[in-house]
C-alpha positions as CSV (number, residue, x, y, z in Angstrom):
1,X,39.3,41.9,17.5
2,X,39.1,38.8,15.4
3,X,40.4,35.3,16.1
4,X,43.3,35.4,13.7
5,X,44.6,38.7,15.1
6,X,44.2,37.4,18.7
7,X,46.4,34.4,17.8
8,X,49.2,36.8,16.7
9,X,49.3,39.1,19.7
10,X,52.5,38.9,21.9
11,X,52.2,37.4,25.3
12,X,52.5,39.7,28.3
13,X,56.1,40.2,29.4
14,X,57.0,41.8,32.7
15,X,60.3,43.6,33.1
16,X,61.8,45.8,35.9
17,X,60.7,48.8,33.8
18,X,56.9,49.2,34.1
19,X,56.7,52.2,31.7
20,X,58.4,50.2,29.0
21,X,56.0,47.2,29.6
22,X,53.0,49.5,29.3
23,X,54.4,51.1,26.1
24,X,54.8,47.7,24.5
25,X,51.3,46.7,25.6
26,X,49.8,49.8,24.1
27,X,51.7,49.4,20.8
28,X,50.7,45.8,20.6
29,X,47.1,46.7,21.2
30,X,47.1,49.4,18.5
31,X,48.9,47.1,16.1
32,X,45.9,44.9,16.3
33,X,43.2,47.5,16.1
34,X,42.1,50.3,13.6
35,X,42.9,53.0,16.1
36,X,41.5,53.4,19.6
37,X,40.4,56.1,22.0
38,X,42.0,56.8,25.4
39,X,39.1,55.0,27.2
40,X,39.4,51.9,25.0
41,X,43.1,51.6,25.6
42,X,42.9,52.3,29.3
43,X,39.9,49.9,29.9
44,X,40.9,47.1,27.6
45,X,44.4,46.9,28.9
46,X,43.4,47.6,32.5
47,X,45.9,50.5,32.9
48,X,45.6,53.3,35.5
49,X,44.0,56.5,34.1
50,X,46.5,59.2,35.2
51,X,49.8,57.5,34.2
52,X,48.3,56.1,31.0
53,X,47.2,59.6,29.9
54,X,50.7,61.0,30.5
55,X,52.3,58.0,28.7
56,X,50.1,58.3,25.7
57,X,50.8,62.0,25.4
58,X,54.6,61.4,25.7
59,X,54.4,58.7,23.0
60,X,52.6,61.2,20.7
61,X,55.3,63.8,21.4
62,X,58.0,61.3,20.4
63,X,56.0,60.3,17.2
64,X,55.7,56.7,18.4
65,X,51.9,57.3,18.3
66,X,49.7,59.8,16.5
67,X,46.4,61.2,17.7
68,X,43.7,62.0,15.1
69,X,40.2,63.0,16.0
70,X,40.4,61.5,19.5
71,X,41.9,58.2,18.4
72,X,45.4,56.9,18.8
73,X,47.3,55.1,16.0
74,X,50.8,53.8,15.7
75,X,53.2,56.6,14.6
76,X,55.5,56.9,11.6
77,X,58.6,56.7,13.8
78,X,57.8,53.0,14.3
79,X,57.5,52.5,10.6
80,X,61.0,54.1,10.2
81,X,62.4,51.9,12.9
82,X,60.8,48.8,11.4
83,X,62.3,49.5,8.0
84,X,65.7,50.1,9.4
85,X,65.4,46.9,11.5
86,X,64.7,45.0,8.3
87,X,67.6,46.6,6.5
88,X,69.9,45.5,9.3
89,X,68.6,41.9,9.4
90,X,71.3,40.3,7.4
91,X,69.4,37.1,6.4
92,X,67.3,39.2,4.0
93,X,70.4,40.3,2.0
94,X,71.7,36.7,1.9
95,X,68.3,35.3,1.0
96,X,67.5,37.7,-1.9
97,X,69.4,36.0,-4.7
98,X,68.1,32.6,-3.5
99,X,64.5,33.8,-3.7
100,X,65.2,35.5,-7.0
101,X,66.3,32.2,-8.4
102,X,63.3,30.4,-6.9
103,X,61.0,32.9,-8.5
104,X,62.7,32.4,-11.9
105,X,62.1,28.7,-11.6
106,X,58.5,28.8,-10.5
107,X,57.1,32.3,-11.4
108,X,55.3,32.2,-8.1
109,X,55.2,34.7,-5.2
110,X,58.2,34.0,-2.9
111,X,58.4,34.8,0.8
112,X,61.1,34.6,3.5
113,X,59.6,34.3,7.0
114,X,61.0,34.2,10.6
115,X,59.4,33.4,13.9
116,X,59.0,36.8,15.7
117,X,58.4,35.8,19.4
118,X,55.0,34.1,19.0
119,X,54.1,34.6,15.4
120,X,55.7,34.0,12.0
121,X,56.3,37.2,10.0
122,X,57.3,37.9,6.4
123,X,60.6,39.8,6.2
124,X,61.0,39.5,2.4
125,X,58.6,39.1,-0.5
126,X,59.2,38.8,-4.3
127,X,56.1,39.1,-6.5
128,X,55.5,36.8,-9.4
129,X,55.2,38.2,-13.0
130,X,51.7,36.8,-13.5
131,X,48.4,38.8,-13.6
132,X,47.3,37.0,-10.4
133,X,49.2,38.0,-7.3
134,X,49.0,37.1,-3.6
135,X,47.9,39.8,-1.2
136,X,50.7,39.7,1.3
137,X,53.3,42.2,2.5
138,X,56.6,42.4,4.4
139,X,55.7,42.6,8.1
140,X,52.5,40.5,7.8
141,X,52.1,38.1,10.7
142,X,50.8,34.6,10.2
143,X,49.1,31.9,12.2
144,X,51.4,29.1,13.3
145,X,49.1,26.2,12.5
146,X,47.5,27.2,9.2
147,X,50.3,28.8,7.2
148,X,53.0,27.0,5.3
149,X,55.7,29.3,6.7
150,X,54.3,28.8,10.3
151,X,54.3,25.0,10.0
152,X,57.8,24.9,8.5
153,X,59.1,27.1,11.4
154,X,57.3,25.1,14.1
155,X,57.7,21.5,13.0
156,X,61.3,21.3,14.3
157,X,60.7,23.1,17.6
158,X,60.8,21.1,20.9
159,X,57.5,19.9,22.2
160,X,57.6,22.2,25.2
161,X,58.1,25.3,22.9
162,X,55.1,24.3,20.8
163,X,53.1,23.9,24.0
164,X,54.0,27.5,24.9
165,X,53.1,28.8,21.5
166,X,49.9,26.7,21.1
167,X,48.7,25.9,24.6
168,X,45.1,24.9,23.6
169,X,44.0,21.7,21.9
170,X,41.4,23.5,19.8
171,X,42.8,25.7,17.1
172,X,41.0,28.5,15.2
173,X,39.5,27.6,11.8
174,X,40.1,30.0,9.0
175,X,38.9,27.8,6.0
176,X,37.3,24.5,5.5
177,X,40.7,22.8,5.4
178,X,42.3,24.4,8.5
179,X,43.8,21.9,11.0
180,X,41.8,22.7,14.1
181,X,43.2,20.0,16.5
182,X,46.6,20.3,18.1
183,X,46.9,16.5,18.2
184,X,46.4,16.4,14.4
185,X,48.8,19.3,14.0
186,X,51.5,17.5,15.9
187,X,51.0,14.5,13.4
188,X,51.3,17.0,10.6
189,X,54.6,18.3,12.1
190,X,55.9,14.7,12.1
191,X,55.1,14.4,8.4
192,X,56.7,17.7,7.7
193,X,59.9,16.7,9.4
194,X,60.0,13.4,7.5
195,X,59.5,14.9,4.1
196,X,61.4,18.1,4.8
197,X,58.7,20.6,3.6
198,X,55.3,21.9,4.6
199,X,52.1,22.4,2.6
200,X,49.3,25.0,3.2
201,X,46.3,23.4,1.5
202,X,44.3,26.6,1.4
203,X,44.2,26.4,5.2
204,X,44.9,30.0,6.0
205,X,43.2,31.8,3.1
206,X,40.6,30.3,0.8
207,X,42.0,29.3,-2.6
208,X,45.6,30.2,-1.7
209,X,48.2,27.3,-1.6
210,X,51.7,27.4,-0.2
211,X,54.8,25.2,-0.1
212,X,57.4,26.1,2.6
213,X,60.6,24.6,3.9
214,X,62.9,25.5,6.8
215,X,66.3,27.3,6.8
216,X,68.8,26.0,9.3
217,X,71.8,27.7,11.0
218,X,75.1,26.0,11.8
219,X,73.5,24.5,15.0
220,X,70.8,22.8,12.9
221,X,68.2,25.2,14.4
222,X,65.4,26.5,12.2
223,X,65.8,30.3,11.9
224,X,63.7,31.0,8.9
225,X,61.4,29.5,6.2
226,X,61.2,30.0,2.5
227,X,57.8,29.6,0.7
228,X,56.1,29.9,-2.7
229,X,52.4,30.7,-2.9
230,X,49.7,30.7,-5.6
231,X,46.2,30.0,-6.5
232,X,45.2,26.5,-7.7
233,X,45.7,27.5,-11.3
234,X,49.3,28.5,-10.5
235,X,50.0,25.5,-8.2
236,X,48.1,22.5,-9.6
237,X,48.6,19.2,-7.8
238,X,50.8,17.7,-10.5
239,X,53.4,20.5,-10.0
240,X,53.6,20.2,-6.2
241,X,56.2,17.5,-6.1
242,X,58.5,19.5,-8.4
243,X,57.9,22.7,-6.6
244,X,58.6,21.2,-3.2
245,X,62.0,20.0,-4.5
246,X,62.8,23.5,-5.7
247,X,61.8,25.1,-2.4
248,X,63.9,22.6,-0.5
249,X,66.9,23.2,-2.7
250,X,66.5,27.0,-2.1
251,X,66.4,26.4,1.6
252,X,69.5,24.2,1.5
253,X,71.3,26.8,-0.6
254,X,70.4,29.5,2.0
255,X,71.3,27.3,4.9
256,X,74.7,26.7,3.4
257,X,75.3,30.5,3.2
258,X,74.6,30.8,6.9
259,X,77.1,28.2,8.1
């Protein structure tokens, strides 16, 4: 399992329903792996053999998992539930015309992201009309410290919440420009709060740049972030000031709709 995936896994949560806790652990594990055998799941998660075997078979019966050639994968029922969950998430419907206008203004790939427990996730994407696209998708999870959306979502969080999400001083490096020190990241967050927008300087993926800004609710809490992304040809340095204004205006328009 690579560093970037590890960063995105949910923290263990214990509830009064152990079977549910194990189900979530298994689904999280399979979400971050290309399928796994019974032994891999049982040993990696430290689960008892007998009850885990029964649970896996039950999850397959309910189509929450599928079993192919001795390996377990997430089932299509989760895909159906995920799509319905996105349909019912009202901010996507409210944000769509805002992102459509932003795409018209920039002709760049536009995203809407939210903080899903411990990781930012894209809930809406609009493609640009150019030959060069950005390989992302709705449902993609992002690092908190290296993505524009992640930084825009985190910069306004209380320090104790940031400590929960990023407990280590050393942060994973994905490119030559990734911020790998939590101390430096906190300084970056202060700059983001001051200017009102975040910049991913090819920190998450080589050659991909991103401008993002926060969306606030009526309590002035950050509940989402809007971003535009492109390669250097699409987002040259001289356009960044103008594009950052457009992204901020889009976020202000969306925030106004949520009051």
